[in-house]
Structures are given as C-alpha cells and as structure tokens.
TIZA-805435 format. One record per residue: residue in one letter; x, y, z of N, C-alpha, C in turn. Coordinates in steps of 0.001 Angstrom, whole numbers, padded with zeros to 6 digits, always signed. Example, Ala and Ser with C-alpha at 12.3 -4.5 7.8 and 13.67 -1.06 7.14 Angstrom:
! TIZA-805435
A+013190-005690+007800+012300-004500+007800+013200-003300+007800 S+012850-002250+007080+013670-001060+007140+012900+000030+007870 
! end
This chain:
! TIZA-805435
M+021925+012875+001050+020736+011789+001644+021037+010386+001171 P+020822+009344+002120+021086+008237+001910+019710+007719+001229 H+019868+006807+000357+018699+006216-000540+019283+004539-000895 L+018072+004242-001126+017871+002514-001421+017221+002719-002661 D+017363+001590-003673+017112+001139-004699+016587-000318-004450 I+015210-000260-004152+014547-001762-004151+013495-002006-005527 A+014254-002951-006522+013400-003412-007344+012949-002220-008365 G+013730-001125-008464+013359-000166-009265+012658+000840-008832 C+012420+000925-007184+011887+002051-006691+012583+002516-005821 R+012971+003829-006069+014302+004650-005274+013360+005331-004015 L+014407+004992-002739+013387+005450-001564+014591+006130-000744 D+014373+007617-000536+015430+008145+000165+015089+008161+001760 R+015946+008176+002403+015904+008403+004022+015453+010101+004455 D+014168+010415+004975+014195+011813+005249+014911+011750+006934 A+014567+013138+007153+015127+013391+008817+014668+012860+009808 T+013292+012333+009639+012470+011490+010595+012965+010069+010458 G+013394+009720+009398+013994+007951+009881+013411+007166+008707 Y+012376+008010+008324+011477+007040+007112+012230+007037+005786 W+011756+005780+004973+012598+005862+003898+010985+006140+002787 T+011163+007186+002187+009952+007650+001120+010160+007561-000324 G+009073+007408-001264+009496+007590-002642+008090+007366-003004 K+008200+007318-004499+006890+007016-005646+007438+005747-005921 L+006044+004991-005903+006176+003772-006542+005287+003593-007823 R+006094+003553-009043+005131+003633-010185+005070+001930-010692 L+003568+001664-010693+003423+000141-010948+002687+000312-012257 P+003035-000485-013385+002170-000465-014557+000871-000374-014782 A+000384-001533-014038-001130-001628-014022-001824-000223-013461 W-001254+000196-012239-001996+001338-011638-001677+002521-012184 L-000666+002920-013083-000438+003728-013946-001241+003733-015332 A-001455+002578-015562-002483+002437-016882-003864+002500-016319 R-004564+002445-015585-005728+002448-014985-006010+004170-014498 F-004998+004458-013826-005741+005894-013306-004382+006989-013915 G-003767+006587-014691-003095+007857-015703-001439+008012-014567 S-000618+008315-015389+000539+008938-014966+000573+010079-013838 G-000270+010781-013764-000657+011774-012765-000949+011097-011341 A-001919+010399-011660-002848+009823-010118-002427+008581-009753 G-001389+007722-010899-001199+006435-010800-000180+005873-009798 A+000882+007069-009395+001743+006763-008374+001319+006839-007161 L+001943+005743-006288+001414+005246-004916+002822+006189-004327 Y+002295+006584-003216+003560+007274-002287+004161+006192-001272 V+005143+005827-001043+005574+004640-000107+006413+005605+000902 E+005731+004815+002360+006882+005450+003248+006916+004123+004122 L+008418+003646+004428+008755+002620+005181+009425+003258+006504 P+009136+002491+007759+009807+003337+008753+011241+002324+008512 S+012396+003242+009195+013540+002477+009487+013791+001528+010616 G+013899+000136+010636+014071-001123+011269+015343-000559+012635 D+015877-001377+013149+016665-001621+014258+017951-000957+013446 D+018474-001748+012135+019560-001264+011677+019523-000057+010732 D+018470+000893+010604+018315+002000+010032+018012+001842+008552 E+017628+000704+008332+017120+000367+006734+015609-000279+007446 P+014737-000400+006528+013616-000696+006575+013555-002774+006847 A+012654-002633+007674+012535-003919+007956+012258-004901+006810 R+012803-006148+006913+012737-007082+005803+011424-007591+005534 A+010555-007598+006311+009158-007940+005949+008340-006651+004993 R+008888-005581+005416+008402-004183+004434+009194-004216+002965 I+010323-004544+003297+011120-004815+001666+010591-005847+000860 A+010581-007252+001674+009831-008133+000760+008426-007747+000319 G+007435-007151+001107+006117-006543+000676+006168-005683-000501 L+007288-004813-000523+007673-004175-001786+007821-004781-002930 R+008557-005733-002833+009219-006728-004060+007850-007445-004426 W+007251-007958-003648+005789-008719-003914+005234-008275-004542 L+004823-006480-004026+003907-005700-004729+004068-005379-006307 I+005433-005319-006282+006051-004789-007885+005622-006245-008825 A+005802-007341-008194+005779-008466-008978+004333-009038-009237 H+003179-008570-008162+001903-008741-008387+000985-007570-008671 D+001042-006479-009199+000692-005177-009190-000962-005370-009865 A-000885-005845-010863-001822-005954-011759-002983-006753-011040 A-002990-008189-010437-003528-008980-009427-003992-008198-008483 V-003523-007591-007519-003409-006907-006496-004786-005840-007122 L-004186-004729-007839-005208-003702-008363-006511-004369-008615 D-006625-005450-009482-008135-006137-009603-008840-006391-008500 R-008188-006834-007680-008907-007198-006131-009297-006111-005504 V-008325-004998-005335-008774-003943-005131-009757-003241-005569 L-009921-003128-006879-011015-002270-007358-012392-003143-007244 A-012346-004437-007091-013565-005381-007145-014259-004996-005768 A-013145-004715-004793-013754-004464-003403-014477-003573-003104 V-013843-002505-003985-014239-001075-004075-015684-000939-004547 R-015679-001477-005703-016952-001536-006681-017943-002308-005575 A-017702-003050-004604-018684-004021-003966-019026-002828-002514 R-018897-001770-002268-019053-000895-001697-019908+000111-002337 P-020663+000974-001216-021965+002068-002201-020842+003277-002802 Q-021073+003562-003857-020214+004038-004395-019412+005339-004209 P-017826+004906-004184-017406+006160-003124-017129+007516-004308 G-017447+007291-005623-017583+008576-006290-016183+008236-007520 N-015073+009122-007942-013802+008554-008444-012675+008717-007380 I-011909+007686-007757-010931+007425-006715-009569+007441-007529 A-008686+007881-006421-007268+007788-006978-006653+007570-005623 P-005626+006527-006186-004437+006011-005183-003637+007096-004291 S-003214+007140-003317-002676+008052-002452-001397+007322-002091 T-001568+006397-001256-000504+005807-000235-000310+004256-000271 V+000712+003637-000476+000901+002255+000027+001504+002017+001279 I+000978+000960+002431+001699+001152+003623+002039-000587+003865 F+003153-000396+004196+003813-002256+004005+003810-002653+005615 H+003129-003276+006036+002520-003747+007507+004097-004587+007569 D+004453-004678+009029+005305-005175+009063+004512-006922+009823 V+003661-007198+009176+003088-008354+009337+003050-009373+008166 V+003403-010669+008449+003704-011379+007262+002994-012874+007737 R+001817-013506+006855+001501-014722+007145+001625-015834+006033 G+002460-016695+006243+002796-017552+005231+004183-016822+004417 R+003772-016589+003119+004843-016043+002630+004298-014618+001607 S+002988-014107+002081+002292-013175+001436+002226-011814+002754 P+002575-010763+002316+002702-009340+002994+001508-008847+003299 Y+001372-008156+004087-000367-007487+004449+000132-006049+003722 L-000715-005521+003320-000488-004064+002556-001847-003159+002648 G-001514-002143+002723-002504-001185+003162-002489+000080+002162 F-003764+000289+001257-003753+001113+000251-004973+002268+000479 S-004314+003575+000469-005109+004471+000776-005413+005211-000723 F-006913+005847-000661-007206+006189-001681-007919+007865-001671 R-007787+008806-002539-008414+009722-002409-009918+009386-002813 C-010812+010013-002600-012331+009760-003309-013337+011082-003135 T-013822+011075-004325-014832+012796-004461-015793+012497-003678 R-016525+011433-003537-017709+011464-002231-017591+011889-001210 D-015992+011345-000747-015747+011199+000858-014318+012068+001043 R-014336+013224+000932-012838+014060+000743-012342+013723+002227 E-013235+013978+002905-012593+013610+004850-011923+012672+004768 H-012904+011458+004592-012263+010135+005150-011654+009543+004345 G-012138+009372+002764-011027+008766+001969-011585+007367+001847 L-010767+006685+001600-011201+004840+001026-009522+004306+001323 G-009826+003407+002373-008680+002280+002837-008919+000970+002444 V-008172+000042+001962-008265-001277+001687-006997-001783+002479 I-006865-002818+003339-006065-003714+003852-006022-005034+003042 M-005081-005514+002679-005030-006782+002072-003799-007750+002453 H-004382-008958+002530-003119-010236+002964-002703-010959+001498 G-001796-010506+000753-001432-010954-000455-002274-010467-001439 R-002979-011337-002292-003806-010830-003213-005492-010737-002207 R-005862-011210-001170-007154-011113-000359-007308-010016+000217 V-008578-009611+000142-009103-008211+000962-009233-008880+002287 V-008834-008090+003282-008928-008390+004426-010436-007382+004945 E-010123-005718+004873-011198-005152+005179-011029-003336+004251 V-011927-003132+004050-012252-002062+003426-012983-000881+004296 G-012611+000095+004251-013404+001210+004938-012742+002805+004500 G-012687+003395+005669-012286+004666+005615-010778+004564+004923 A-009985+005866+004823-008639+005546+004547-007615+005092+005624 D-008229+005389+006850-007434+004941+008351-007302+003410+008179 V-007904+002582+007517-007897+001220+007565-006693+000661+007084 A-006112+001494+005733-005094+001239+005092-003578+000966+006216 V-003995+001987+007262-002506+002219+008384-002874+001294+009449 L-004040+000720+009901-004103-000189+011003-003513-001169+011105 E-002400-001251+011794-001730-002636+011501-002544-003567+012321 W-003301-003254+013375-004017-004277+014453-004780-005190+013560 I-005401-004487+012643-006367-005316+011484-005402-006738+010802 A-004148-006376+010311-003539-006976+009826-003045-008177+010924 R-002819-007835+011962-002580-008722+013133-003437-009581+013722 R-004599-008875+013567-005951-009993+014034-006391-010897+012784 D-005966-010381+011517-006516-011340+010428-005372-012391+010379 A-003795-012000+010746-002736-012763+010956-003008-013879+011798 D-003528-013474+012986-003685-014759+014322-004765-015578+014146 R-005783-015587+012999-007011-016242+012622-006440-017505+012368 
! end
C-alpha cells in the first residue's frame, strides 16, 4: 500500500484513492488524552494521485500551529450553548487558501448531541463558523469566506 510521510504524519492510500492516517498533535493529546486526542485525517488524491498542494500545506501548517488552533477552537466551542464533553474526531483540509493560511474543518463527537456532533471551520487561526459536525466538511463555507 503506498504511503506518504508529511511532517511526521503517515498517510496510507486506501482503495478509494484517499490518503488516510492519524494526526497526533501535542496540544490536542495533552488536552484530550492519547486515546481521544488523535485526529483522523483524510486527504483526497489530486490529479497526480497525491494530495493537492493546498491540503499538504494545510497539514504542515496545522502541525506547526496546533496549540494556537486548539485554543481558538475551544474558545469558539465555549461561546456556544454547552455541547457537553467533546472529543476530536476528524480534521478536514479544504482545497481553499486565502493568503498563506489554509481553511481547516474540525469535527467533534459531543455528549449532548450524539447525532449531529460539533463542527468548526477555520481560516488559519480565525474561526469562520461553528455548528453541527457537517460544518467541518462544507467547503462552500470556506469558499464564501475566501471570496469576502
């Protein structure tokens, strides 16, 4: 099975053409524990069977800024009606960039809304939108923000 190593994150290419792996960010592991703190990564293949450059750049950027991103995500979550206990699930690297900062989506499991979860989309360190877990994957939110 082909694999890539991007800044210490091993990604394996699955049968559907996606590059998948677990991202273990120090700040996230310290906050959520080693069992719940790892984020699932899924990057679609680009035209050359490797992830698009914007997504690879987003992964490297997140690794370099994990503590600041986590602080902003948690502040945004705390500003909403209490979701209960949360645990990170997935990080989505959108193929949208404005300036030098990527758009990232984070989905969380939460005890108060097991069906819809919680999602955050960010541009760099700025929270763009918070809502159900589906917010994290909605690239149109990133595009709308980038076009402003």
